LUMZATOR-787022 format. One record per residue: residue number from 0; x, y, z of N, C-alpha, C in turn. Coordinates in nm, 3 decimals, decimal comma. Layout:
<rs>
<r><num>NUM</num><n_c1>X</n_c1><n_c2>Y</n_c2><n_c3>Z</n_c3><ca_c1>X</ca_c1><ca_c2>Y</ca_c2><ca_c3>Z</ca_c3><c_c1>X</c_c1><c_c2>Y</c_c2><c_c3>Z</c_c3></r>
...
</rs>
This chain:
<rs>
<r><num>0</num><n_c1>5,149</n_c1><n_c2>0,132</n_c2><n_c3>-2,304</n_c3><ca_c1>5,023</ca_c1><ca_c2>0,071</ca_c2><ca_c3>-2,351</ca_c3><c_c1>4,980</c_c1><c_c2>-0,041</c_c2><c_c3>-2,389</c_c3></r>
<r><num>1</num><n_c1>4,924</n_c1><n_c2>-0,106</n_c2><n_c3>-2,403</n_c3><ca_c1>4,911</ca_c1><ca_c2>-0,239</ca_c2><ca_c3>-2,463</ca_c3><c_c1>4,755</c_c1><c_c2>-0,272</c_c2><c_c3>-2,503</c_c3></r>
<r><num>2</num><n_c1>4,732</n_c1><n_c2>-0,248</n_c2><n_c3>-2,606</n_c3><ca_c1>4,611</ca_c1><ca_c2>-0,284</ca_c2><ca_c3>-2,652</ca_c3><c_c1>4,567</c_c1><c_c2>-0,464</c_c2><c_c3>-2,743</c_c3></r>
<r><num>3</num><n_c1>4,489</n_c1><n_c2>-0,513</n_c2><n_c3>-2,725</n_c3><ca_c1>4,475</ca_c1><ca_c2>-0,676</ca_c2><ca_c3>-2,812</ca_c3><c_c1>4,363</c_c1><c_c2>-0,638</c_c2><c_c3>-2,860</c_c3></r>
<r><num>4</num><n_c1>4,314</n_c1><n_c2>-0,684</n_c2><n_c3>-2,997</n_c3><ca_c1>4,196</ca_c1><ca_c2>-0,674</ca_c2><ca_c3>-3,035</ca_c3><c_c1>4,249</c_c1><c_c2>-0,761</c_c2><c_c3>-3,207</c_c3></r>
<r><num>5</num><n_c1>4,122</n_c1><n_c2>-0,743</n_c2><n_c3>-3,275</n_c3><ca_c1>4,082</ca_c1><ca_c2>-0,880</ca_c2><ca_c3>-3,441</ca_c3><c_c1>4,166</c_c1><c_c2>-0,745</c_c2><c_c3>-3,520</c_c3></r>
<r><num>6</num><n_c1>4,135</n_c1><n_c2>-0,628</n_c2><n_c3>-3,516</n_c3><ca_c1>4,159</ca_c1><ca_c2>-0,521</ca_c2><ca_c3>-3,621</ca_c3><c_c1>4,193</c_c1><c_c2>-0,368</c_c2><c_c3>-3,523</c_c3></r>
<r><num>7</num><n_c1>4,318</n_c1><n_c2>-0,319</n_c2><n_c3>-3,648</n_c3><ca_c1>4,330</ca_c1><ca_c2>-0,164</ca_c2><ca_c3>-3,608</ca_c3><c_c1>4,343</c_c1><c_c2>-0,080</c_c2><c_c3>-3,729</c_c3></r>
<r><num>8</num><n_c1>4,254</n_c1><n_c2>0,028</n_c2><n_c3>-3,664</n_c3><ca_c1>4,297</ca_c1><ca_c2>0,154</ca_c2><ca_c3>-3,814</ca_c3><c_c1>4,384</c_c1><c_c2>0,237</c_c2><c_c3>-3,790</c_c3></r>
<r><num>9</num><n_c1>4,436</n_c1><n_c2>0,264</n_c2><n_c3>-3,892</n_c3><ca_c1>4,538</ca_c1><ca_c2>0,395</ca_c2><ca_c3>-3,851</ca_c3><c_c1>4,527</c_c1><c_c2>0,492</c_c2><c_c3>-3,983</c_c3></r>
<r><num>10</num><n_c1>4,521</n_c1><n_c2>0,632</n_c2><n_c3>-3,931</n_c3><ca_c1>4,511</ca_c1><ca_c2>0,753</ca_c2><ca_c3>-3,986</ca_c3><c_c1>4,624</c_c1><c_c2>0,825</c_c2><c_c3>-3,998</c_c3></r>
<r><num>11</num><n_c1>4,722</n_c1><n_c2>0,849</n_c2><n_c3>-4,047</n_c3><ca_c1>4,867</ca_c1><ca_c2>0,929</ca_c2><ca_c3>-4,036</ca_c3><c_c1>4,852</c_c1><c_c2>1,068</c_c2><c_c3>-4,147</c_c3></r>
<r><num>12</num><n_c1>4,909</n_c1><n_c2>1,131</n_c2><n_c3>-4,080</n_c3><ca_c1>4,901</ca_c1><ca_c2>1,241</ca_c2><ca_c3>-4,157</ca_c3><c_c1>5,068</c_c1><c_c2>1,290</c_c2><c_c3>-4,230</c_c3></r>
<r><num>13</num><n_c1>5,015</n_c1><n_c2>1,239</n_c2><n_c3>-4,382</n_c3><ca_c1>5,185</ca_c1><ca_c2>1,236</ca_c2><ca_c3>-4,494</ca_c3><c_c1>5,169</c_c1><c_c2>1,383</c_c2><c_c3>-4,549</c_c3></r>
<r><num>14</num><n_c1>5,131</n_c1><n_c2>1,505</n_c2><n_c3>-4,488</n_c3><ca_c1>5,224</ca_c1><ca_c2>1,618</ca_c2><ca_c3>-4,525</ca_c3><c_c1>5,131</c_c1><c_c2>1,634</c_c2><c_c3>-4,638</c_c3></r>
<r><num>15</num><n_c1>5,117</n_c1><n_c2>1,560</n_c2><n_c3>-4,746</n_c3><ca_c1>5,047</ca_c1><ca_c2>1,595</ca_c2><ca_c3>-4,844</ca_c3><c_c1>4,875</c_c1><c_c2>1,560</c_c2><c_c3>-4,853</c_c3></r>
<r><num>16</num><n_c1>4,879</n_c1><n_c2>1,498</n_c2><n_c3>-4,739</n_c3><ca_c1>4,741</ca_c1><ca_c2>1,440</ca_c2><ca_c3>-4,760</ca_c3><c_c1>4,760</c_c1><c_c2>1,314</c_c2><c_c3>-4,605</c_c3></r>
<r><num>17</num><n_c1>4,600</n_c1><n_c2>1,251</n_c2><n_c3>-4,618</n_c3><ca_c1>4,641</ca_c1><ca_c2>1,130</ca_c2><ca_c3>-4,511</ca_c3><c_c1>4,611</c_c1><c_c2>1,044</c_c2><c_c3>-4,562</c_c3></r>
<r><num>18</num><n_c1>4,688</n_c1><n_c2>0,921</n_c2><n_c3>-4,506</n_c3><ca_c1>4,696</ca_c1><ca_c2>0,760</ca_c2><ca_c3>-4,548</ca_c3><c_c1>4,605</c_c1><c_c2>0,663</c_c2><c_c3>-4,470</c_c3></r>
<r><num>19</num><n_c1>4,517</n_c1><n_c2>0,605</n_c2><n_c3>-4,447</n_c3><ca_c1>4,461</ca_c1><ca_c2>0,478</ca_c2><ca_c3>-4,442</ca_c3><c_c1>4,545</c_c1><c_c2>0,376</c_c2><c_c3>-4,388</c_c3></r>
<r><num>20</num><n_c1>4,620</n_c1><n_c2>0,329</n_c2><n_c3>-4,310</n_c3><ca_c1>4,632</ca_c1><ca_c2>0,163</ca_c2><ca_c3>-4,286</ca_c3><c_c1>4,555</c_c1><c_c2>0,114</c_c2><c_c3>-4,217</c_c3></r>
<r><num>21</num><n_c1>4,552</n_c1><n_c2>-0,059</n_c2><n_c3>-4,241</n_c3><ca_c1>4,490</ca_c1><ca_c2>-0,108</ca_c2><ca_c3>-4,093</ca_c3><c_c1>4,526</c_c1><c_c2>-0,245</c_c2><c_c3>-4,147</c_c3></r>
<r><num>22</num><n_c1>4,561</n_c1><n_c2>-0,290</n_c2><n_c3>-3,988</n_c3><ca_c1>4,640</ca_c1><ca_c2>-0,442</ca_c2><ca_c3>-4,005</ca_c3><c_c1>4,503</c_c1><c_c2>-0,486</c_c2><c_c3>-3,935</c_c3></r>
<r><num>23</num><n_c1>4,538</n_c1><n_c2>-0,663</n_c2><n_c3>-3,961</n_c3><ca_c1>4,423</ca_c1><ca_c2>-0,720</ca_c2><ca_c3>-3,882</ca_c3><c_c1>4,454</c_c1><c_c2>-0,881</c_c2><c_c3>-3,867</c_c3></r>
<r><num>24</num><n_c1>4,378</n_c1><n_c2>-0,931</n_c2><n_c3>-3,725</n_c3><ca_c1>4,447</ca_c1><ca_c2>-1,074</ca_c2><ca_c3>-3,744</ca_c3><c_c1>4,380</c_c1><c_c2>-1,159</c_c2><c_c3>-3,830</c_c3></r>
<r><num>25</num><n_c1>4,443</n_c1><n_c2>-1,223</n_c2><n_c3>-3,885</n_c3><ca_c1>4,402</ca_c1><ca_c2>-1,328</ca_c2><ca_c3>-4,105</ca_c3><c_c1>4,380</c_c1><c_c2>-1,429</c_c2><c_c3>-3,990</c_c3></r>
<r><num>26</num><n_c1>4,434</n_c1><n_c2>-1,487</n_c2><n_c3>-3,929</n_c3><ca_c1>4,382</ca_c1><ca_c2>-1,585</ca_c2><ca_c3>-3,875</ca_c3><c_c1>4,295</c_c1><c_c2>-1,631</c_c2><c_c3>-3,701</c_c3></r>
<r><num>27</num><n_c1>4,246</n_c1><n_c2>-1,728</n_c2><n_c3>-3,707</n_c3><ca_c1>4,184</ca_c1><ca_c2>-1,775</ca_c2><ca_c3>-3,559</ca_c3><c_c1>4,285</c_c1><c_c2>-1,812</c_c2><c_c3>-3,458</c_c3></r>
<r><num>28</num><n_c1>4,304</n_c1><n_c2>-1,689</n_c2><n_c3>-3,369</n_c3><ca_c1>4,397</ca_c1><ca_c2>-1,770</ca_c2><ca_c3>-3,252</ca_c3><c_c1>4,522</c_c1><c_c2>-1,650</c_c2><c_c3>-3,286</c_c3></r>
<r><num>29</num><n_c1>4,486</n_c1><n_c2>-1,551</n_c2><n_c3>-3,349</n_c3><ca_c1>4,594</ca_c1><ca_c2>-1,439</ca_c2><ca_c3>-3,375</ca_c3><c_c1>4,539</c_c1><c_c2>-1,282</c_c2><c_c3>-3,304</c_c3></r>
<r><num>30</num><n_c1>4,661</n_c1><n_c2>-1,212</n_c2><n_c3>-3,217</n_c3><ca_c1>4,541</ca_c1><ca_c2>-1,115</ca_c2><ca_c3>-3,207</ca_c3><c_c1>4,625</c_c1><c_c2>-0,982</c_c2><c_c3>-3,280</c_c3></r>
<r><num>31</num><n_c1>4,576</n_c1><n_c2>-0,796</n_c2><n_c3>-3,260</n_c3><ca_c1>4,682</ca_c1><ca_c2>-0,744</ca_c2><ca_c3>-3,243</ca_c3><c_c1>4,714</c_c1><c_c2>-0,634</c_c2><c_c3>-3,127</c_c3></r>
<r><num>32</num><n_c1>4,805</n_c1><n_c2>-0,616</n_c2><n_c3>-3,117</n_c3><ca_c1>4,815</ca_c1><ca_c2>-0,569</ca_c2><ca_c3>-3,061</ca_c3><c_c1>4,882</c_c1><c_c2>-0,393</c_c2><c_c3>-3,061</c_c3></r>
<r><num>33</num><n_c1>4,843</n_c1><n_c2>-0,323</n_c2><n_c3>-2,986</n_c3><ca_c1>4,949</ca_c1><ca_c2>-0,153</ca_c2><ca_c3>-2,987</ca_c3><c_c1>5,035</c_c1><c_c2>-0,105</c_c2><c_c3>-2,892</c_c3></r>
<r><num>34</num><n_c1>5,136</n_c1><n_c2>-0,045</n_c2><n_c3>-2,937</n_c3><ca_c1>5,211</ca_c1><ca_c2>-0,042</ca_c2><ca_c3>-2,792</ca_c3><c_c1>5,241</c_c1><c_c2>0,075</c_c2><c_c3>-2,888</c_c3></r>
<r><num>35</num><n_c1>5,317</n_c1><n_c2>0,193</n_c2><n_c3>-2,769</n_c3><ca_c1>5,384</ca_c1><ca_c2>0,324</ca_c2><ca_c3>-2,819</ca_c3><c_c1>5,462</c_c1><c_c2>0,324</c_c2><c_c3>-2,719</c_c3></r>
<r><num>36</num><n_c1>5,558</n_c1><n_c2>0,382</n_c2><n_c3>-2,827</n_c3><ca_c1>5,673</ca_c1><ca_c2>0,434</ca_c2><ca_c3>-2,712</ca_c3><c_c1>5,840</c_c1><c_c2>0,516</c_c2><c_c3>-2,780</c_c3></r>
<r><num>37</num><n_c1>5,886</n_c1><n_c2>0,599</n_c2><n_c3>-2,704</n_c3><ca_c1>5,994</ca_c1><ca_c2>0,669</ca_c2><ca_c3>-2,839</ca_c3><c_c1>5,919</c_c1><c_c2>0,753</c_c2><c_c3>-2,897</c_c3></r>
<r><num>38</num><n_c1>5,775</n_c1><n_c2>0,807</n_c2><n_c3>-2,926</n_c3><ca_c1>5,771</ca_c1><ca_c2>0,865</ca_c2><ca_c3>-2,991</ca_c3><c_c1>5,728</c_c1><c_c2>0,797</c_c2><c_c3>-3,101</c_c3></r>
<r><num>39</num><n_c1>5,699</n_c1><n_c2>0,650</n_c2><n_c3>-3,108</n_c3><ca_c1>5,685</ca_c1><ca_c2>0,562</ca_c2><ca_c3>-3,197</ca_c3><c_c1>5,554</c_c1><c_c2>0,461</c_c2><c_c3>-3,156</c_c3></r>
<r><num>40</num><n_c1>5,453</n_c1><n_c2>0,488</n_c2><n_c3>-3,276</n_c3><ca_c1>5,294</ca_c1><ca_c2>0,386</ca_c2><ca_c3>-3,267</ca_c3><c_c1>5,370</c_c1><c_c2>0,249</c_c2><c_c3>-3,321</c_c3></r>
<r><num>41</num><n_c1>5,362</n_c1><n_c2>0,109</n_c2><n_c3>-3,268</n_c3><ca_c1>5,397</ca_c1><ca_c2>-0,009</ca_c2><ca_c3>-3,287</ca_c3><c_c1>5,277</c_c1><c_c2>-0,082</c_c2><c_c3>-3,313</c_c3></r>
<r><num>42</num><n_c1>5,216</n_c1><n_c2>-0,125</n_c2><n_c3>-3,462</n_c3><ca_c1>5,097</ca_c1><ca_c2>-0,233</ca_c2><ca_c3>-3,483</ca_c3><c_c1>5,097</c_c1><c_c2>-0,369</c_c2><c_c3>-3,510</c_c3></r>
<r><num>43</num><n_c1>5,108</n_c1><n_c2>-0,491</n_c2><n_c3>-3,371</n_c3><ca_c1>5,207</ca_c1><ca_c2>-0,575</ca_c2><ca_c3>-3,474</ca_c3><c_c1>5,079</c_c1><c_c2>-0,683</c_c2><c_c3>-3,497</c_c3></r>
<r><num>44</num><n_c1>5,069</n_c1><n_c2>-0,792</n_c2><n_c3>-3,554</n_c3><ca_c1>4,983</ca_c1><ca_c2>-0,900</ca_c2><ca_c3>-3,554</ca_c3><c_c1>5,044</c_c1><c_c2>-1,008</c_c2><c_c3>-3,520</c_c3></r>
<r><num>45</num><n_c1>5,007</n_c1><n_c2>-1,025</n_c2><n_c3>-3,416</n_c3><ca_c1>5,087</ca_c1><ca_c2>-1,161</ca_c2><ca_c3>-3,290</ca_c3><c_c1>4,999</c_c1><c_c2>-1,308</c_c2><c_c3>-3,290</c_c3></r>
<r><num>46</num><n_c1>5,082</n_c1><n_c2>-1,420</n_c2><n_c3>-3,322</n_c3><ca_c1>5,037</ca_c1><ca_c2>-1,536</ca_c2><ca_c3>-3,342</ca_c3><c_c1>5,015</c_c1><c_c2>-1,569</c_c2><c_c3>-3,157</c_c3></r>
<r><num>47</num><n_c1>4,944</n_c1><n_c2>-1,682</n_c2><n_c3>-3,162</n_c3><ca_c1>4,935</ca_c1><ca_c2>-1,742</ca_c2><ca_c3>-3,008</ca_c3><c_c1>5,051</c_c1><c_c2>-1,733</c_c2><c_c3>-2,925</c_c3></r>
<r><num>48</num><n_c1>5,155</n_c1><n_c2>-1,777</n_c2><n_c3>-3,008</n_c3><ca_c1>5,322</ca_c1><ca_c2>-1,823</ca_c2><ca_c3>-2,932</ca_c3><c_c1>5,336</c_c1><c_c2>-1,670</c_c2><c_c3>-2,890</c_c3></r>
<r><num>49</num><n_c1>5,311</n_c1><n_c2>-1,549</n_c2><n_c3>-2,940</n_c3><ca_c1>5,341</ca_c1><ca_c2>-1,414</ca_c2><ca_c3>-2,905</ca_c3><c_c1>5,465</c_c1><c_c2>-1,405</c_c2><c_c3>-3,059</c_c3></r>
<r><num>50</num><n_c1>5,536</n_c1><n_c2>-1,449</n_c2><n_c3>-3,122</n_c3><ca_c1>5,516</ca_c1><ca_c2>-1,448</ca_c2><ca_c3>-3,252</ca_c3><c_c1>5,497</c_c1><c_c2>-1,334</c_c2><c_c3>-3,380</c_c3></r>
<r><num>51</num><n_c1>5,583</n_c1><n_c2>-1,192</n_c2><n_c3>-3,383</n_c3><ca_c1>5,481</ca_c1><ca_c2>-1,150</ca_c2><ca_c3>-3,462</ca_c3><c_c1>5,504</c_c1><c_c2>-1,179</c_c2><c_c3>-3,571</c_c3></r>
<r><num>52</num><n_c1>5,344</n_c1><n_c2>-1,129</n_c2><n_c3>-3,663</n_c3><ca_c1>5,369</ca_c1><ca_c2>-1,168</ca_c2><ca_c3>-3,804</ca_c3><c_c1>5,407</c_c1><c_c2>-1,121</c_c2><c_c3>-3,872</c_c3></r>
<r><num>53</num><n_c1>5,355</n_c1><n_c2>-0,934</n_c2><n_c3>-3,875</n_c3><ca_c1>5,370</ca_c1><ca_c2>-0,867</ca_c2><ca_c3>-3,929</ca_c3><c_c1>5,348</c_c1><c_c2>-0,723</c_c2><c_c3>-3,935</c_c3></r>
<r><num>54</num><n_c1>5,403</n_c1><n_c2>-0,614</n_c2><n_c3>-3,933</n_c3><ca_c1>5,407</ca_c1><ca_c2>-0,502</ca_c2><ca_c3>-3,844</ca_c3><c_c1>5,370</c_c1><c_c2>-0,354</c_c2><c_c3>-3,899</c_c3></r>
<r><num>55</num><n_c1>5,356</n_c1><n_c2>-0,334</n_c2><n_c3>-3,818</n_c3><ca_c1>5,390</ca_c1><ca_c2>-0,140</ca_c2><ca_c3>-3,900</ca_c3><c_c1>5,376</c_c1><c_c2>-0,059</c_c2><c_c3>-3,811</c_c3></r>
<r><num>56</num><n_c1>5,519</n_c1><n_c2>0,094</n_c2><n_c3>-3,813</n_c3><ca_c1>5,536</ca_c1><ca_c2>0,152</ca_c2><ca_c3>-3,728</ca_c3><c_c1>5,527</c_c1><c_c2>0,287</c_c2><c_c3>-3,784</c_c3></r>
<r><num>57</num><n_c1>5,487</n_c1><n_c2>0,359</n_c2><n_c3>-3,715</n_c3><ca_c1>5,428</ca_c1><ca_c2>0,501</ca_c2><ca_c3>-3,761</ca_c3><c_c1>5,492</c_c1><c_c2>0,593</c_c2><c_c3>-3,625</c_c3></r>
<r><num>58</num><n_c1>5,511</n_c1><n_c2>0,736</n_c2><n_c3>-3,645</n_c3><ca_c1>5,588</ca_c1><ca_c2>0,802</ca_c2><ca_c3>-3,561</ca_c3><c_c1>5,409</c_c1><c_c2>0,926</c_c2><c_c3>-3,524</c_c3></r>
<r><num>59</num><n_c1>5,426</n_c1><n_c2>0,872</n_c2><n_c3>-3,392</n_c3><ca_c1>5,314</ca_c1><ca_c2>0,899</ca_c2><ca_c3>-3,313</ca_c3><c_c1>5,289</c_c1><c_c2>1,055</c_c2><c_c3>-3,314</c_c3></r>
<r><num>60</num><n_c1>5,337</n_c1><n_c2>1,149</n_c2><n_c3>-3,362</n_c3><ca_c1>5,344</ca_c1><ca_c2>1,271</ca_c2><ca_c3>-3,414</ca_c3><c_c1>5,279</c_c1><c_c2>1,277</c_c2><c_c3>-3,529</c_c3></r>
<r><num>61</num><n_c1>5,309</n_c1><n_c2>1,204</n_c2><n_c3>-3,597</n_c3><ca_c1>5,222</ca_c1><ca_c2>1,215</ca_c2><ca_c3>-3,696</ca_c3><c_c1>5,104</c_c1><c_c2>1,079</c_c2><c_c3>-3,783</c_c3></r>
<r><num>62</num><n_c1>5,051</n_c1><n_c2>1,030</n_c2><n_c3>-3,660</n_c3><ca_c1>4,976</ca_c1><ca_c2>0,989</ca_c2><ca_c3>-3,584</ca_c3><c_c1>4,786</c_c1><c_c2>1,047</c_c2><c_c3>-3,580</c_c3></r>
<r><num>63</num><n_c1>4,677</n_c1><n_c2>1,094</n_c2><n_c3>-3,709</n_c3><ca_c1>4,572</ca_c1><ca_c2>1,120</ca_c2><ca_c3>-3,693</ca_c3><c_c1>4,454</c_c1><c_c2>1,083</c_c2><c_c3>-3,560</c_c3></r>
<r><num>64</num><n_c1>4,435</n_c1><n_c2>0,952</n_c2><n_c3>-3,594</n_c3><ca_c1>4,341</ca_c1><ca_c2>0,867</ca_c2><ca_c3>-3,546</ca_c3><c_c1>4,418</c_c1><c_c2>0,694</c_c2><c_c3>-3,571</c_c3></r>
<r><num>65</num><n_c1>4,384</n_c1><n_c2>0,633</n_c2><n_c3>-3,413</n_c3><ca_c1>4,484</ca_c1><ca_c2>0,487</ca_c2><ca_c3>-3,424</ca_c3><c_c1>4,275</c_c1><c_c2>0,453</c_c2><c_c3>-3,348</c_c3></r>
<r><num>66</num><n_c1>4,262</n_c1><n_c2>0,362</n_c2><n_c3>-3,400</n_c3><ca_c1>4,120</ca_c1><ca_c2>0,275</ca_c2><ca_c3>-3,416</ca_c3><c_c1>4,116</c_c1><c_c2>0,151</c_c2><c_c3>-3,369</c_c3></r>
<r><num>67</num><n_c1>4,050</n_c1><n_c2>0,102</n_c2><n_c3>-3,249</n_c3><ca_c1>4,044</ca_c1><ca_c2>-0,044</ca_c2><ca_c3>-3,268</ca_c3><c_c1>3,954</c_c1><c_c2>-0,115</c_c2><c_c3>-3,274</c_c3></r>
<r><num>68</num><n_c1>3,908</n_c1><n_c2>-0,197</n_c2><n_c3>-3,336</n_c3><ca_c1>3,779</ca_c1><ca_c2>-0,276</ca_c2><ca_c3>-3,337</ca_c3><c_c1>3,827</c_c1><c_c2>-0,406</c_c2><c_c3>-3,325</c_c3></r>
<r><num>69</num><n_c1>3,737</n_c1><n_c2>-0,435</n_c2><n_c3>-3,173</n_c3><ca_c1>3,791</ca_c1><ca_c2>-0,538</ca_c2><ca_c3>-3,075</ca_c3><c_c1>3,709</c_c1><c_c2>-0,673</c_c2><c_c3>-3,160</c_c3></r>
<r><num>70</num><n_c1>3,767</n_c1><n_c2>-0,807</n_c2><n_c3>-3,117</n_c3><ca_c1>3,690</ca_c1><ca_c2>-0,902</ca_c2><ca_c3>-3,128</ca_c3><c_c1>3,558</c_c1><c_c2>-0,936</c_c2><c_c3>-3,098</c_c3></r>
<r><num>71</num><n_c1>3,430</n_c1><n_c2>-1,013</n_c2><n_c3>-3,172</n_c3><ca_c1>3,363</ca_c1><ca_c2>-1,017</ca_c2><ca_c3>-3,116</ca_c3><c_c1>3,324</c_c1><c_c2>-1,075</c_c2><c_c3>-3,040</c_c3></r>
<r><num>72</num><n_c1>3,438</n_c1><n_c2>-1,228</n_c2><n_c3>-3,061</n_c3><ca_c1>3,431</ca_c1><ca_c2>-1,355</ca_c2><ca_c3>-2,944</ca_c3><c_c1>3,454</c_c1><c_c2>-1,305</c_c2><c_c3>-2,797</c_c3></r>
<r><num>73</num><n_c1>3,515</n_c1><n_c2>-1,185</n_c2><n_c3>-2,784</n_c3><ca_c1>3,609</ca_c1><ca_c2>-1,079</ca_c2><ca_c3>-2,627</ca_c3><c_c1>3,415</c_c1><c_c2>-0,997</c_c2><c_c3>-2,612</c_c3></r>
<r><num>74</num><n_c1>3,380</n_c1><n_c2>-0,961</n_c2><n_c3>-2,716</n_c3><ca_c1>3,256</ca_c1><ca_c2>-0,908</ca_c2><ca_c3>-2,673</ca_c3><c_c1>3,134</c_c1><c_c2>-0,988</c_c2><c_c3>-2,599</c_c3></r>
<r><num>75</num><n_c1>3,145</n_c1><n_c2>-1,115</n_c2><n_c3>-2,682</n_c3><ca_c1>3,027</ca_c1><ca_c2>-1,201</ca_c2><ca_c3>-2,634</ca_c3><c_c1>2,997</c_c1><c_c2>-1,265</c_c2><c_c3>-2,501</c_c3></r>
<r><num>76</num><n_c1>3,150</n_c1><n_c2>-1,301</n_c2><n_c3>-2,470</n_c3><ca_c1>3,171</ca_c1><ca_c2>-1,338</ca_c2><ca_c3>-2,323</ca_c3><c_c1>3,141</c_c1><c_c2>-1,266</c_c2><c_c3>-2,255</c_c3></r>
<r><num>77</num><n_c1>3,210</n_c1><n_c2>-1,113</n_c2><n_c3>-2,265</n_c3><ca_c1>3,135</ca_c1><ca_c2>-1,011</ca_c2><ca_c3>-2,169</ca_c3><c_c1>3,011</c_c1><c_c2>-0,960</c_c2><c_c3>-2,115</c_c3></r>
<r><num>78</num><n_c1>2,986</n_c1><n_c2>-0,966</n_c2><n_c3>-2,253</n_c3><ca_c1>2,811</ca_c1><ca_c2>-0,973</ca_c2><ca_c3>-2,214</ca_c3><c_c1>2,743</c_c1><c_c2>-1,061</c_c2><c_c3>-2,122</c_c3></r>
<r><num>79</num><n_c1>2,750</n_c1><n_c2>-1,197</n_c2><n_c3>-2,152</n_c3><ca_c1>2,764</ca_c1><ca_c2>-1,291</ca_c2><ca_c3>-2,077</ca_c3><c_c1>2,761</c_c1><c_c2>-1,284</c_c2><c_c3>-1,938</c_c3></r>
<r><num>80</num><n_c1>2,912</n_c1><n_c2>-1,235</n_c2><n_c3>-1,899</n_c3><ca_c1>2,894</ca_c1><ca_c2>-1,218</ca_c2><ca_c3>-1,776</ca_c3><c_c1>2,829</c_c1><c_c2>-1,120</c_c2><c_c3>-1,732</c_c3></r>
<r><num>81</num><n_c1>2,793</n_c1><n_c2>-1,034</n_c2><n_c3>-1,779</n_c3><ca_c1>2,686</ca_c1><ca_c2>-0,950</ca_c2><ca_c3>-1,724</ca_c3><c_c1>2,567</c_c1><c_c2>-1,006</c_c2><c_c3>-1,705</c_c3></r>
<r><num>82</num><n_c1>2,502</n_c1><n_c2>-1,092</n_c2><n_c3>-1,778</n_c3><ca_c1>2,370</ca_c1><ca_c2>-1,177</ca_c2><ca_c3>-1,756</ca_c3><c_c1>2,372</c_c1><c_c2>-1,257</c_c2><c_c3>-1,656</c_c3></r>
<r><num>83</num><n_c1>2,484</n_c1><n_c2>-1,314</n_c2><n_c3>-1,606</n_c3><ca_c1>2,456</ca_c1><ca_c2>-1,383</ca_c2><ca_c3>-1,499</ca_c3><c_c1>2,399</c_c1><c_c2>-1,355</c_c2><c_c3>-1,269</c_c3></r>
<r><num>84</num><n_c1>2,307</n_c1><n_c2>-1,409</n_c2><n_c3>-1,331</n_c3><ca_c1>2,227</ca_c1><ca_c2>-1,334</ca_c2><ca_c3>-1,139</ca_c3><c_c1>2,306</c_c1><c_c2>-1,372</c_c2><c_c3>-1,052</c_c3></r>
<r><num>85</num><n_c1>2,289</n_c1><n_c2>-1,309</n_c2><n_c3>-0,968</n_c3><ca_c1>2,354</ca_c1><ca_c2>-1,204</ca_c2><ca_c3>-0,827</ca_c3><c_c1>2,317</c_c1><c_c2>-1,347</c_c2><c_c3>-0,765</c_c3></r>
<r><num>86</num><n_c1>2,382</n_c1><n_c2>-1,329</n_c2><n_c3>-0,681</n_c3><ca_c1>2,357</ca_c1><ca_c2>-1,455</ca_c2><ca_c3>-0,555</ca_c3><c_c1>2,345</c_c1><c_c2>-1,371</c_c2><c_c3>-0,448</c_c3></r>
<r><num>87</num><n_c1>2,197</n_c1><n_c2>-1,392</n_c2><n_c3>-0,376</n_c3><ca_c1>2,180</ca_c1><ca_c2>-1,374</ca_c2><ca_c3>-0,269</ca_c3><c_c1>2,301</c_c1><c_c2>-1,364</c_c2><c_c3>-0,089</c_c3></r>
<r><num>88</num><n_c1>2,279</n_c1><n_c2>-1,272</n_c2><n_c3>-0,023</n_c3><ca_c1>2,367</ca_c1><ca_c2>-1,300</ca_c2><ca_c3>0,082</ca_c3><c_c1>2,259</c_c1><c_c2>-1,450</c_c2><c_c3>0,184</c_c3></r>
<r><num>89</num><n_c1>2,194</n_c1><n_c2>-1,442</n_c2><n_c3>0,142</n_c3><ca_c1>2,142</ca_c1><ca_c2>-1,529</ca_c2><ca_c3>0,276</ca_c3><c_c1>2,178</c_c1><c_c2>-1,676</c_c2><c_c3>0,217</c_c3></r>
<r><num>90</num><n_c1>2,196</n_c1><n_c2>-1,657</n_c2><n_c3>0,026</n_c3><ca_c1>2,252</ca_c1><ca_c2>-1,827</ca_c2><ca_c3>-0,036</ca_c3><c_c1>2,404</c_c1><c_c2>-1,844</c_c2><c_c3>0,037</c_c3></r>
<r><num>91</num><n_c1>2,426</n_c1><n_c2>-1,759</n_c2><n_c3>0,043</n_c3><ca_c1>2,602</ca_c1><ca_c2>-1,739</ca_c2><ca_c3>0,095</ca_c3><c_c1>2,600</c_c1><c_c2>-1,786</c_c2><c_c3>0,240</c_c3></r>
<r><num>92</num><n_c1>2,513</n_c1><n_c2>-1,746</n_c2><n_c3>0,315</n_c3><ca_c1>2,505</ca_c1><ca_c2>-1,768</ca_c2><ca_c3>0,472</ca_c3><c_c1>2,572</c_c1><c_c2>-1,670</c_c2><c_c3>0,547</c_c3></r>
<r><num>93</num><n_c1>2,521</n_c1><n_c2>-1,518</n_c2><n_c3>0,471</n_c3><ca_c1>2,658</ca_c1><ca_c2>-1,413</ca_c2><ca_c3>0,558</ca_c3><c_c1>2,566</c_c1><c_c2>-1,326</c_c2><c_c3>0,616</c_c3></r>
<r><num>94</num><n_c1>2,386</n_c1><n_c2>-1,336</n_c2><n_c3>0,607</n_c3><ca_c1>2,343</ca_c1><ca_c2>-1,260</ca_c2><ca_c3>0,678</ca_c3><c_c1>2,284</c_c1><c_c2>-1,309</c_c2><c_c3>0,841</c_c3></r>
</rs>
């Protein structure tokens, strides 16, 4: 599973309580990717070219919550797409 976003919060059970970690895309063009494999959750800040800037690895059995806060630019573009008027079939010449 791969998820891309601007900021990710991770809540981990430490045995003596809970710890909260946050990894965020610090500059424009960077993104945060989350991957899960073999019992390890890895959260990585990645540049446009795919180079890892910083990373956090957590045991999946200890992760209580993982919350992604997506980039606002992605949300705006999705809203713009949904506002486009639909074309009528008669204008496409299909009727």
